[in-house]
BALUMTOR-125726 format. One record per residue: x, y, z of N, C-alpha, C in turn; residue number from 1. Coordinates in steps of 0.001 Angstrom, whole numbers. Layout:
N
+---------+---------+---------+---------+---------+---------+---------+---------+---------+--------+
:     npx :     npy :     npz :    capx :    capy :    capz :     cpx :     cpy :     cpz : lumvex :
+---------+---------+---------+---------+---------+---------+---------+---------+---------+--------+
:       X :       Y :       Z :       X :       Y :       Z :       X :       Y :       Z :    NUM :
...
+---------+---------+---------+---------+---------+---------+---------+---------+---------+--------+
***
This chain:
233
+---------+---------+---------+---------+---------+---------+---------+---------+---------+--------+
:     npx :     npy :     npz :    capx :    capy :    capz :     cpx :     cpy :     cpz : lumvex :
+---------+---------+---------+---------+---------+---------+---------+---------+---------+--------+
:  -15353 :  -21741 :   27117 :  -16725 :  -22237 :   27079 :  -17504 :  -21534 :   25977 :      1 :
:  -17286 :  -20213 :   25857 :  -17992 :  -19453 :   24827 :  -17564 :  -19922 :   23436 :      2 :
:  -16277 :  -20180 :   23254 :  -15803 :  -20645 :   21954 :  -16350 :  -22027 :   21618 :      3 :
:  -16387 :  -22911 :   22589 :  -16946 :  -24248 :   22339 :  -18427 :  -24174 :   22021 :      4 :
:  -19134 :  -23322 :   22737 :  -20565 :  -23160 :   22457 :  -20775 :  -22544 :   21076 :      5 :
:  -19888 :  -21617 :   20698 :  -20010 :  -20984 :   19386 :  -19764 :  -21991 :   18272 :      6 :
:  -18762 :  -22858 :   18446 :  -18495 :  -23881 :   17439 :  -19637 :  -24874 :   17329 :      7 :
:  -20403 :  -25007 :   18404 :  -21570 :  -25881 :   18353 :  -22793 :  -25199 :   17761 :      8 :
:  -22675 :  -23887 :   17445 :  -23780 :  -23172 :   16821 :  -24566 :  -22316 :   17781 :      9 :
:  -24081 :  -22119 :   19016 :  -24773 :  -21303 :   20000 :  -24048 :  -19973 :   20162 :     10 :
:  -24713 :  -18986 :   20730 :  -24108 :  -17691 :   21012 :  -24792 :  -17098 :   22233 :     11 :
:  -24201 :  -16024 :   22743 :  -24713 :  -15445 :   23973 :  -26070 :  -14785 :   23772 :     12 :
:  -26239 :  -14142 :   22632 :  -27488 :  -13439 :   22373 :  -28143 :  -13907 :   21085 :     13 :
:  -27870 :  -15118 :   20693 :  -28484 :  -15732 :   19510 :  -28205 :  -14924 :   18234 :     14 :
:  -27055 :  -14290 :   18183 :  -26723 :  -13530 :   16982 :  -25613 :  -14185 :   16183 :     15 :
:  -25092 :  -15322 :   16633 :  -24099 :  -16106 :   15900 :  -22871 :  -15264 :   15546 :     16 :
:  -22370 :  -14516 :   16519 :  -21208 :  -13653 :   16299 :  -20224 :  -13863 :   17437 :     17 :
:  -19255 :  -14682 :   17214 :  -18141 :  -14843 :   18148 :  -17102 :  -15718 :   17490 :     18 :
:  -15958 :  -15895 :   18118 :  -14876 :  -16668 :   17528 :  -15306 :  -18117 :   17320 :     19 :
:  -15014 :  -18620 :   16132 :  -15252 :  -20027 :   15863 :  -16527 :  -20304 :   15116 :     20 :
:  -17483 :  -19371 :   15107 :  -18734 :  -19607 :   14387 :  -18570 :  -19109 :   12959 :     21 :
:  -18682 :  -20032 :   12018 :  -18406 :  -19720 :   10610 :  -19704 :  -19436 :    9877 :     22 :
:  -19814 :  -18198 :    9383 :  -20897 :  -17814 :    8490 :  -20297 :  -17494 :    7117 :     23 :
:  -21158 :  -17229 :    6158 :  -20655 :  -16871 :    4841 :  -19895 :  -15546 :    4894 :     24 :
:  -20458 :  -14568 :    5595 :  -19801 :  -13259 :    5671 :  -18503 :  -13329 :    6470 :     25 :
:  -18513 :  -14038 :    7598 :  -17288 :  -14168 :    8382 :  -16227 :  -14971 :    7626 :     26 :
:  -16657 :  -15930 :    6830 :  -15707 :  -16680 :    6003 :  -15081 :  -15781 :    4939 :     27 :
:  -15849 :  -14822 :    4406 :  -15300 :  -13885 :    3429 :  -14228 :  -13010 :    4073 :     28 :
:  -14481 :  -12552 :    5293 :  -13472 :  -11756 :    6001 :  -12245 :  -12606 :    6308 :     29 :
:  -12457 :  -13857 :    6691 :  -11321 :  -14748 :    6960 :  -10480 :  -14957 :    5704 :     30 :
:  -11137 :  -15146 :    4544 :  -10398 :  -15310 :    3292 :   -9604 :  -14053 :    2963 :     31 :
:  -10194 :  -12885 :    3223 :   -9477 :  -11629 :    2958 :   -8271 :  -11477 :    3871 :     32 :
:   -8403 :  -11865 :    5129 :   -7264 :  -11753 :    6049 :   -6169 :  -12773 :    5735 :     33 :
:   -6533 :  -13883 :    5103 :   -5514 :  -14887 :    4744 :   -4697 :  -14418 :    3551 :     34 :
:   -5360 :  -14027 :    2470 :   -4633 :  -13658 :    1251 :   -3895 :  -12338 :    1410 :     35 :
:   -4320 :  -11488 :    2331 :   -3612 :  -10238 :    2578 :   -2580 :  -10362 :    3693 :     36 :
:   -2421 :  -11567 :    4248 :   -1433 :  -11870 :    5309 :   -1648 :  -11031 :    6561 :     37 :
:   -2869 :  -10603 :    6832 :   -3135 :   -9864 :    8072 :   -3122 :  -10820 :    9255 :     38 :
:   -3983 :  -11850 :    9205 :   -3959 :  -12894 :   10220 :   -4255 :  -12417 :   11622 :     39 :
:   -5507 :  -12043 :   11892 :   -5875 :  -11611 :   13235 :   -5687 :  -12724 :   14262 :     40 :
:   -6025 :  -13946 :   13869 :   -5948 :  -15067 :   14797 :   -7239 :  -15360 :   15528 :     41 :
:   -8305 :  -14602 :   15235 :   -9571 :  -14849 :   15915 :  -10309 :  -16045 :   15332 :     42 :
:  -10018 :  -16379 :   14053 :  -10648 :  -17529 :   13411 :   -9569 :  -18351 :   12738 :     43 :
:   -9708 :  -19657 :   12854 :   -8741 :  -20562 :   12226 :   -9419 :  -21910 :   12006 :     44 :
:   -9040 :  -22623 :   10951 :   -9636 :  -23945 :   10700 :   -9167 :  -24961 :   11744 :     45 :
:  -10076 :  -25797 :   12177 :   -9756 :  -26800 :   13200 :   -9677 :  -28207 :   12623 :     46 :
:  -10390 :  -28482 :   11558 :  -10357 :  -29820 :   10975 :   -9115 :  -29978 :   10100 :     47 :
:   -8715 :  -31210 :    9879 :   -7526 :  -31478 :    9063 :   -7753 :  -31071 :    7612 :     48 :
:   -8941 :  -31348 :    7104 :   -9263 :  -30970 :    5727 :   -9239 :  -29453 :    5571 :     49 :
:   -9806 :  -28771 :    6553 :   -9809 :  -27309 :    6491 :   -8411 :  -26723 :    6574 :     50 :
:   -7555 :  -27286 :    7377 :   -6181 :  -26794 :    7491 :   -5397 :  -27030 :    6210 :     51 :
:   -5577 :  -28213 :    5598 :   -4878 :  -28489 :    4331 :   -5384 :  -27556 :    3229 :     52 :
:   -6693 :  -27348 :    3192 :   -7238 :  -26419 :    2194 :   -6727 :  -25001 :    2424 :     53 :
:   -6597 :  -24596 :    3689 :   -6101 :  -23261 :    3996 :   -4657 :  -23098 :    3528 :     54 :
:   -3857 :  -24158 :    3631 :   -2463 :  -24101 :    3168 :   -2416 :  -23848 :    1662 :     55 :
:   -3170 :  -24624 :     889 :   -3162 :  -24453 :    -563 :   -3827 :  -23141 :    -974 :     56 :
:   -4853 :  -22752 :    -235 :   -5522 :  -21482 :    -527 :   -4573 :  -20310 :    -325 :     57 :
:   -3792 :  -20332 :     745 :   -2816 :  -19268 :     985 :   -1652 :  -19344 :       7 :     58 :
:   -1263 :  -20563 :    -363 :    -131 :  -20741 :   -1263 :    -391 :  -20123 :   -2629 :     59 :
:   -1615 :  -20246 :   -3116 :   -1961 :  -19670 :   -4411 :   -2623 :  -18296 :   -4278 :     60 :
:   -3289 :  -18052 :   -3162 :   -4030 :  -16802 :   -3011 :   -3155 :  -15607 :   -2704 :     61 :
:   -2102 :  -15794 :   -1913 :   -1247 :  -14660 :   -1543 :    -517 :  -14081 :   -2756 :     62 :
:     189 :  -14889 :   -3584 :     815 :  -14283 :   -4780 :    -192 :  -13665 :   -5741 :     63 :
:   -1331 :  -14331 :   -5930 :   -2352 :  -13767 :   -6810 :   -2880 :  -12448 :   -6270 :     64 :
:   -3038 :  -12371 :   -4959 :   -3508 :  -11129 :   -4365 :   -2489 :  -10014 :   -4536 :     65 :
:   -1190 :  -10335 :   -4442 :    -157 :   -9326 :   -4659 :    -218 :   -8776 :   -6086 :     66 :
:    -426 :   -9673 :   -7047 :    -520 :   -9238 :   -8441 :   -1744 :   -8349 :   -8643 :     67 :
:   -2871 :   -8747 :   -8070 :   -4100 :   -7972 :   -8236 :   -3967 :   -6605 :   -7565 :     68 :
:   -3375 :   -6570 :   -6369 :   -3176 :   -5291 :   -5684 :   -2263 :   -4379 :   -6483 :     69 :
:   -1224 :   -4957 :   -7081 :    -328 :   -4151 :   -7911 :   -1057 :   -3580 :   -9117 :     70 :
:   -1903 :   -4399 :   -9755 :   -2669 :   -3913 :  -10908 :   -3656 :   -2817 :  -10494 :     71 :
:   -4332 :   -3021 :   -9383 :   -5283 :   -2009 :   -8920 :   -4557 :    -718 :   -8583 :     72 :
:   -3387 :    -822 :   -7935 :   -2601 :     367 :   -7648 :   -2151 :    1090 :   -8896 :     73 :
:   -1783 :     332 :   -9942 :   -1390 :     956 :  -11216 :   -2564 :    1654 :  -11879 :     74 :
:   -3763 :    1071 :  -11784 :   -4934 :    1722 :  -12347 :   -5238 :    3027 :  -11603 :     75 :
:   -5110 :    2993 :  -10284 :   -5317 :    4221 :   -9515 :   -4307 :    5290 :   -9904 :     76 :
:   -3045 :    4874 :  -10066 :   -2002 :    5814 :  -10462 :   -2243 :    6352 :  -11866 :     77 :
:   -2738 :    5489 :  -12778 :   -3028 :    5938 :  -14141 :   -4153 :    6967 :  -14148 :     78 :
:   -5187 :    6745 :  -13355 :   -6281 :    7718 :  -13267 :   -5767 :    9042 :  -12720 :     79 :
:   -4913 :    8956 :  -11707 :   -4358 :   10181 :  -11129 :   -3492 :   10936 :  -12130 :     80 :
:   -2658 :   10216 :  -12881 :   -1802 :   10875 :  -13867 :   -2611 :   11470 :  -15016 :     81 :
:   -3647 :   10768 :  -15456 :   -4487 :   11309 :  -16524 :   -5191 :   12585 :  -16072 :     82 :
:   -5663 :   12573 :  -14837 :   -6289 :   13778 :  -14300 :   -5284 :   14915 :  -14193 :     83 :
:   -4068 :   14579 :  -13754 :   -3025 :   15598 :  -13646 :   -2650 :   16165 :  -15009 :     84 :
:   -2507 :   15302 :  -16017 :   -2170 :   15775 :  -17363 :   -3287 :   16641 :  -17958 :     85 :
:   -4526 :   16251 :  -17696 :   -5651 :   17035 :  -18200 :   -5666 :   18433 :  -17588 :     86 :
:   -5461 :   18512 :  -16269 :   -5465 :   19814 :  -15608 :   -4241 :   20639 :  -15979 :     87 :
:   -3112 :   19956 :  -16219 :   -1925 :   20682 :  -16655 :   -2126 :   21316 :  -18033 :     88 :
:   -2803 :   20596 :  -18914 :   -3089 :   21168 :  -20229 :   -4022 :   22348 :  -20160 :     89 :
:   -4913 :   22382 :  -19164 :   -5837 :   23501 :  -19031 :   -5190 :   24705 :  -18354 :     90 :
:   -4392 :   24434 :  -17310 :   -3821 :   25533 :  -16534 :   -2418 :   25933 :  -16961 :     91 :
:   -1673 :   25002 :  -17597 :    -303 :   25240 :  -18052 :     634 :   25568 :  -16892 :     92 :
:     357 :   24989 :  -15750 :    1230 :   25098 :  -14583 :    1536 :   23691 :  -14108 :     93 :
:    2647 :   23167 :  -14586 :    2927 :   21741 :  -14414 :    3199 :   21382 :  -12965 :     94 :
:    4156 :   22060 :  -12337 :    4555 :   21683 :  -10977 :    3447 :   21882 :   -9971 :     95 :
:    2804 :   23040 :  -10016 :    1747 :   23345 :   -9042 :     541 :   22438 :   -9238 :     96 :
:     174 :   22201 :  -10480 :    -996 :   21354 :  -10752 :    -764 :   19928 :  -10309 :     97 :
:     413 :   19376 :  -10611 :     701 :   18000 :  -10220 :     732 :   17861 :   -8696 :     98 :
:    1297 :   18834 :   -8015 :    1329 :   18800 :   -6552 :     -76 :   18860 :   -5970 :     99 :
:    -921 :   19723 :   -6524 :   -2300 :   19840 :   -6029 :   -3085 :   18553 :   -6271 :    100 :
:   -2865 :   17918 :   -7430 :   -3559 :   16663 :   -7718 :   -3106 :   15568 :   -6756 :    101 :
:   -1795 :   15505 :   -6478 :   -1291 :   14518 :   -5522 :   -1894 :   14739 :   -4133 :    102 :
:   -1918 :   15974 :   -3691 :   -2474 :   16271 :   -2370 :   -3962 :   15961 :   -2325 :    103 :
:   -4679 :   16253 :   -3405 :   -6109 :   15966 :   -3448 :   -6361 :   14456 :   -3369 :    104 :
:   -5550 :   13664 :   -4080 :   -5703 :   12209 :   -4047 :   -5345 :   11656 :   -2662 :    105 :
:   -4312 :   12213 :   -2038 :   -3949 :   11778 :    -693 :   -5084 :   12039 :     292 :    106 :
:   -5656 :   13227 :     213 :   -6729 :   13588 :    1141 :   -7967 :   12731 :     898 :    107 :
:   -8317 :   12507 :    -373 :   -9479 :   11666 :    -685 :   -9251 :   10231 :    -218 :    108 :
:   -8041 :    9698 :    -417 :   -7740 :    8348 :      46 :   -7788 :    8239 :    1551 :    109 :
:   -7260 :    9250 :    2254 :   -7313 :    9233 :    3719 :   -8746 :    9301 :    4221 :    110 :
:   -9578 :   10109 :    3571 :  -10985 :   10193 :    3965 :  -11721 :    8888 :    3694 :    111 :
:  -11420 :    8261 :    2550 :  -12161 :    7067 :    2137 :  -11733 :    5818 :    2898 :    112 :
:  -10446 :    5703 :    3223 :   -9940 :    4462 :    3811 :   -9535 :    4586 :    5275 :    113 :
:   -9568 :    5799 :    5839 :   -9240 :    5952 :    7253 :  -10334 :    6674 :    8026 :    114 :
:  -10773 :    7828 :    7542 :  -11727 :    8622 :    8311 :  -13118 :    7990 :    8291 :    115 :
:  -13622 :    7659 :    7098 :  -14947 :    7041 :    7016 :  -15003 :    5676 :    7703 :    116 :
:  -14036 :    4762 :    7501 :  -14061 :    3516 :    8289 :  -13966 :    3757 :    9788 :    117 :
:  -13210 :    4770 :   10184 :  -13134 :    5081 :   11610 :  -14509 :    5429 :   12166 :    118 :
:  -15278 :    6220 :   11429 :  -16624 :    6581 :   11880 :  -17548 :    5365 :   11899 :    119 :
:  -17421 :    4498 :   10877 :  -18264 :    3297 :   10830 :  -17943 :    2357 :   11988 :    120 :
:  -16663 :    2142 :   12262 :  -16280 :    1252 :   13352 :  -16651 :    1845 :   14709 :    121 :
:  -16539 :    3144 :   14827 :  -16932 :    3771 :   16094 :  -18432 :    3623 :   16329 :    122 :
:  -19205 :    3630 :   15241 :  -20652 :    3514 :   15370 :  -21090 :    2081 :   15630 :    123 :
:  -20509 :    1100 :   14926 :  -20977 :    -275 :   15014 :  -20242 :   -1099 :   16073 :    124 :
:  -19015 :    -738 :   16384 :  -18243 :   -1513 :   17352 :  -18223 :    -891 :   18743 :    125 :
:  -18549 :     398 :   18821 :  -18507 :    1070 :   20113 :  -17105 :    1448 :   20550 :    126 :
:  -16154 :    1495 :   19615 :  -14791 :    1889 :   19949 :  -14679 :    3407 :   20015 :    127 :
:  -13593 :    3855 :   20630 :  -13276 :    5278 :   20579 :  -12645 :    5601 :   19221 :    128 :
:  -12497 :    6881 :   18938 :  -11913 :    7277 :   17663 :  -10452 :    6846 :   17567 :    129 :
:   -9737 :    6917 :   18678 :   -8334 :    6491 :   18653 :   -8228 :    4984 :   18435 :    130 :
:   -9115 :    4193 :   19058 :   -9099 :    2748 :   18841 :   -9482 :    2397 :   17407 :    131 :
:  -10438 :    3136 :   16836 :  -10871 :    2853 :   15465 :   -9770 :    3178 :   14455 :    132 :
:   -9091 :    4322 :   14610 :   -8017 :    4662 :   13676 :   -6823 :    3735 :   13883 :    133 :
:   -6624 :    3283 :   15115 :   -5570 :    2304 :   15385 :   -5868 :     982 :   14677 :    134 :
:   -7111 :     547 :   14716 :   -7495 :    -683 :   14034 :   -7342 :    -532 :   12520 :    135 :
:   -7698 :     634 :   11981 :   -7559 :     857 :   10536 :   -6102 :     751 :   10107 :    136 :
:   -5213 :    1353 :   10864 :   -3797 :    1315 :   10482 :   -3220 :     -89 :   10652 :    137 :
:   -3535 :    -761 :   11752 :   -3009 :   -2111 :   11997 :   -3508 :   -3084 :   10932 :    138 :
:   -4717 :   -2868 :   10445 :   -5270 :   -3755 :    9425 :   -4661 :   -3495 :    8057 :    139 :
:   -4669 :   -2245 :    7607 :   -4174 :   -1934 :    6269 :   -2670 :   -2116 :    6143 :    140 :
:   -1949 :   -2007 :    7231 :    -504 :   -2257 :    7190 :    -173 :   -3735 :    7335 :    141 :
:   -1189 :   -4592 :    7402 :   -1069 :   -6059 :    7503 :    -323 :   -6498 :    8754 :    142 :
:    -296 :   -5671 :    9789 :     315 :   -6096 :   11061 :    -585 :   -7106 :   11750 :    143 :
:   -1841 :   -6721 :   11984 :   -2846 :   -7647 :   12483 :   -2547 :   -8245 :   13849 :    144 :
:   -2489 :   -7404 :   14879 :   -2257 :   -7913 :   16226 :   -3395 :   -8810 :   16704 :    145 :
:   -4625 :   -8442 :   16376 :   -5775 :   -9215 :   16813 :   -6394 :   -8721 :   18098 :    146 :
:   -5857 :   -7620 :   18667 :   -6456 :   -7079 :   19891 :   -7774 :   -6375 :   19605 :    147 :
:   -7916 :   -5823 :   18395 :   -9180 :   -5242 :   17952 :   -9554 :   -5894 :   16626 :    148 :
:  -10721 :   -6510 :   16590 :  -11205 :   -7185 :   15391 :  -12659 :   -6778 :   15172 :    149 :
:  -12951 :   -6278 :   14004 :  -14321 :   -5879 :   13679 :  -15173 :   -7110 :   13391 :    150 :
:  -16455 :   -6963 :   13575 :  -17426 :   -8046 :   13327 :  -17119 :   -9278 :   14188 :    151 :
:  -16770 :   -9028 :   15455 :  -16361 :  -10138 :   16313 :  -16864 :   -9987 :   17739 :    152 :
:  -17832 :   -9120 :   17954 :  -18350 :   -8891 :   19301 :  -19633 :   -9687 :   19503 :    153 :
:  -19656 :  -10658 :   20415 :  -20876 :  -11473 :   20605 :  -22039 :  -10693 :   21196 :    154 :
:  -21781 :   -9491 :   21714 :  -22861 :   -8672 :   22265 :  -23602 :   -7863 :   21203 :    155 :
:  -23150 :   -7940 :   19960 :  -23761 :   -7137 :   18902 :  -24246 :   -8041 :   17777 :    156 :
:  -25307 :   -7640 :   17160 :  -25867 :   -8345 :   16016 :  -25565 :   -7517 :   14768 :    157 :
:  -24603 :   -7977 :   13976 :  -24155 :   -7213 :   12812 :  -25010 :   -7547 :   11597 :    158 :
:  -25226 :   -6575 :   10718 :  -25920 :   -6865 :    9448 :  -25017 :   -7648 :    8512 :    159 :
:  -25605 :   -8277 :    7516 :  -24831 :   -9111 :    6594 :  -23891 :   -8284 :    5717 :    160 :
:  -24281 :   -7068 :    5372 :  -23440 :   -6237 :    4514 :  -22191 :   -5750 :    5226 :    161 :
:  -22169 :   -5849 :    6550 :  -21051 :   -5287 :    7320 :  -19756 :   -6043 :    7027 :    162 :
:  -19803 :   -7365 :    6995 :  -18602 :   -8156 :    6723 :  -18121 :   -7978 :    5287 :    163 :
:  -19062 :   -7880 :    4336 :  -18677 :   -7647 :    2940 :  -18012 :   -6285 :    2789 :    164 :
:  -18523 :   -5305 :    3514 :  -17915 :   -3975 :    3483 :  -16496 :   -4009 :    4056 :    165 :
:  -16284 :   -4760 :    5119 :  -14952 :   -4859 :    5720 :  -13977 :   -5529 :    4750 :    166 :
:  -14417 :   -6621 :    4110 :  -13544 :   -7317 :    3159 :  -13179 :   -6415 :    1986 :    167 :
:  -14139 :   -5663 :    1458 :  -13855 :   -4739 :     354 :  -12935 :   -3619 :     807 :    168 :
:  -13153 :   -3119 :    2003 :  -12290 :   -2056 :    2537 :  -10860 :   -2541 :    2706 :    169 :
:  -10672 :   -3752 :    3170 :   -9326 :   -4303 :    3331 :   -8620 :   -4396 :    1983 :    170 :
:   -9314 :   -4891 :     986 :   -8693 :   -5094 :    -327 :   -8287 :   -3770 :    -969 :    171 :
:   -9246 :   -2849 :   -1124 :   -8944 :   -1584 :   -1799 :   -8088 :    -670 :    -931 :    172 :
:   -8236 :    -777 :     386 :   -7398 :      26 :    1265 :   -5934 :    -365 :    1190 :    173 :
:   -5651 :   -1652 :    1064 :   -4267 :   -2084 :     907 :   -3698 :   -1635 :    -437 :    174 :
:   -4517 :   -1650 :   -1483 :   -4058 :   -1151 :   -2786 :   -3742 :     335 :   -2707 :    175 :
:   -4582 :    1099 :   -2027 :   -4317 :    2535 :   -1881 :   -3080 :    2779 :   -1032 :    176 :
:   -2887 :    1996 :      26 :   -1708 :    2183 :     869 :    -426 :    1834 :     112 :    177 :
:    -477 :     801 :    -729 :     685 :     478 :   -1561 :     975 :    1603 :   -2545 :    178 :
:     -73 :    2206 :   -3113 :     111 :    3346 :   -4001 :     699 :    4531 :   -3256 :    179 :
:     270 :    4750 :   -2019 :     800 :    5843 :   -1220 :    2281 :    5637 :    -913 :    180 :
:    2658 :    4393 :    -611 :    4066 :    4100 :    -344 :    4902 :    4316 :   -1601 :    181 :
:    4402 :    3893 :   -2757 :    5126 :    4113 :   -4011 :    5274 :    5596 :   -4316 :    182 :
:    4227 :    6373 :   -4034 :    4307 :    7812 :   -4226 :    5366 :    8424 :   -3304 :    183 :
:    5392 :    7993 :   -2064 :    6371 :    8532 :   -1116 :    7792 :    8214 :   -1556 :    184 :
:    8005 :    6989 :   -2039 :    9337 :    6620 :   -2529 :    9714 :    7463 :   -3739 :    185 :
:    8759 :    7690 :   -4641 :    9023 :    8507 :   -5825 :    9372 :    9937 :   -5432 :    186 :
:    8655 :   10483 :   -4454 :    8930 :   11852 :   -4007 :   10314 :   11946 :   -3370 :    187 :
:   10684 :   10959 :   -2558 :   12003 :   10969 :   -1926 :   13120 :   10843 :   -2960 :    188 :
:   12907 :    9999 :   -3978 :   13922 :    9867 :   -5028 :   14080 :   11169 :   -5813 :    189 :
:   12975 :   11826 :   -6131 :   13067 :   13096 :   -6847 :   13719 :   14167 :   -5991 :    190 :
:   13403 :   14182 :   -4700 :   14026 :   15142 :   -3804 :   15525 :   14899 :   -3689 :    191 :
:   15917 :   13647 :   -3637 :   17340 :   13312 :   -3571 :   18065 :   13733 :   -4847 :    192 :
:   17439 :   13471 :   -5997 :   18051 :   13882 :   -7261 :   18140 :   15399 :   -7370 :    193 :
:   17124 :   16101 :   -6869 :   17150 :   17570 :   -6922 :   18240 :   18129 :   -6020 :    194 :
:   18391 :   17554 :   -4826 :   19431 :   18022 :   -3910 :   20821 :   17746 :   -4471 :    195 :
:   21005 :   16584 :   -5084 :   22302 :   16287 :   -5694 :   22595 :   17240 :   -6848 :    196 :
:   21574 :   17544 :   -7626 :   21768 :   18453 :   -8751 :   22065 :   19863 :   -8280 :    197 :
:   21408 :   20286 :   -7193 :   21632 :   21636 :   -6694 :   22947 :   21799 :   -5964 :    198 :
:   23343 :   20789 :   -5183 :   24567 :   20902 :   -4387 :   25808 :   20551 :   -5187 :    199 :
:   25715 :   19607 :   -6079 :   26887 :   19112 :   -6788 :   26854 :   19453 :   -8269 :    200 :
:   26069 :   20494 :   -8651 :   25992 :   20826 :  -10061 :   27288 :   21358 :  -10616 :    201 :
:   27944 :   22321 :   -9860 :   29209 :   22856 :  -10322 :   30305 :   21825 :  -10340 :    202 :
:   30272 :   20947 :   -9340 :   31293 :   19907 :   -9274 :   31187 :   18940 :  -10430 :    203 :
:   29968 :   18596 :  -10787 :   29792 :   17661 :  -11898 :   30219 :   18287 :  -13216 :    204 :
:   29992 :   19618 :  -13366 :   30439 :   20268 :  -14590 :   31954 :   20293 :  -14691 :    205 :
:   32641 :   20565 :  -13539 :   34092 :   20544 :  -13544 :   34628 :   19158 :  -13856 :    206 :
:   33969 :   18126 :  -13258 :   34411 :   16761 :  -13513 :   34218 :   16383 :  -14966 :    207 :
:   33099 :   16847 :  -15564 :   32854 :   16517 :  -16972 :   33866 :   17199 :  -17884 :    208 :
:   34232 :   18471 :  -17557 :   35224 :   19164 :  -18374 :   36593 :   18532 :  -18226 :    209 :
:   36936 :   18129 :  -16989 :   38217 :   17457 :  -16784 :   38234 :   16096 :  -17460 :    210 :
:   37081 :   15437 :  -17483 :   37008 :   14144 :  -18166 :   37186 :   14317 :  -19660 :    211 :
:   36642 :   15429 :  -20211 :   36851 :   15675 :  -21626 :   38315 :   15968 :  -21934 :    212 :
:   38977 :   16687 :  -20996 :   40393 :   16977 :  -21203 :   41236 :   15722 :  -21141 :    213 :
:   40819 :   14790 :  -20285 :   41568 :   13547 :  -20122 :   41033 :   12413 :  -20976 :    214 :
:   40273 :   12725 :  -22020 :   39725 :   11698 :  -22878 :   40825 :   11063 :  -23703 :    215 :
:   40647 :    9839 :  -24186 :   41687 :    9156 :  -24959 :   42084 :    9900 :  -26212 :    216 :
:   41151 :   10620 :  -26876 :   41481 :   11315 :  -28109 :   42481 :   12439 :  -27855 :    217 :
:   42243 :   13172 :  -26755 :   43170 :   14255 :  -26447 :   44519 :   13716 :  -26019 :    218 :
:   44519 :   12577 :  -25309 :   45785 :   11972 :  -24919 :   46562 :   11512 :  -26133 :    219 :
:   45908 :   10976 :  -27162 :   46589 :   10529 :  -28379 :   47191 :   11716 :  -29105 :    220 :
:   46423 :   12831 :  -29156 :   46959 :   14015 :  -29820 :   48176 :   14543 :  -29095 :    221 :
:   48161 :   14521 :  -27755 :   49316 :   14985 :  -27011 :   50517 :   14088 :  -27257 :    222 :
:   50292 :   12779 :  -27309 :   51390 :   11846 :  -27557 :   51975 :   12066 :  -28944 :    223 :
:   51121 :   12333 :  -29934 :   51613 :   12589 :  -31285 :   52451 :   13854 :  -31352 :    224 :
:   52033 :   14875 :  -30592 :   52813 :   16105 :  -30562 :   54179 :   15892 :  -29938 :    225 :
:   54200 :   15008 :  -28903 :   55474 :   14739 :  -28236 :   56390 :   13938 :  -29142 :    226 :
:   55816 :   12938 :  -29842 :   56643 :   12072 :  -30678 :   57161 :   12781 :  -31932 :    227 :
:   56460 :   13789 :  -32453 :   56902 :   14456 :  -33660 :   58179 :   15256 :  -33374 :    228 :
:   59214 :   15118 :  -34192 :   60446 :   15886 :  -33983 :   60234 :   17338 :  -34396 :    229 :
:   61014 :   18231 :  -33860 :   60856 :   19644 :  -34227 :   61274 :   19869 :  -35670 :    230 :
:   60549 :   20683 :  -36341 :   60816 :   20987 :  -37774 :   61984 :   21955 :  -37849 :    231 :
:   63021 :   21547 :  -38584 :   64202 :   22413 :  -38753 :   64003 :   23342 :  -39914 :    232 :
:   64441 :   24532 :  -39768 :   64307 :   25512 :  -40822 :   65474 :   25373 :  -41811 :    233 :
+---------+---------+---------+---------+---------+---------+---------+---------+---------+--------+
***
């Protein structure tokens, strides 16, 4: 009944906030959840024209969004590397400086995309801190269960900037999370290469020396020595 009344333009407290009522701000959040493949399920097009448009919008919007997120992540990584190179030139401590810059960027990203949104959602949605951080992770990881959805409580009257802030947070937060995953993969690959170099360094040197001994040039020289008859005095 509440959903039908909302689609007709009514709400419980005249704040036009519930499933099915389309505003400009709620439509922006819906577009962000479509192109980022989150898909809460709280809003969906009901008309045939709207469903067909949503198909084409997702068909072109999802790949374009992936490209844009990749570019934004590369720009973030470039800023981080430039900062790291600048500090390395000043301090002349490459390993320690790069590690400190990585940790500083991780902490700033966690504060900007997890801690601060958690406080905002706890204030405006009335959730607990655990529910707010759970919603942040489910959203940025594009899981999107739909059990917790921001800007969707009919008992609250949200400001217009709130939905725009959520859409911007989703976009840049996903770019930061993709950058974090790429960093983690890079760290694991470097750790794997370091462990292989440390554990198998002597073995690789022995294999390389044995490979040099068994090279075709040395084999040809040995064959020539065998084929040459002994010199008679």
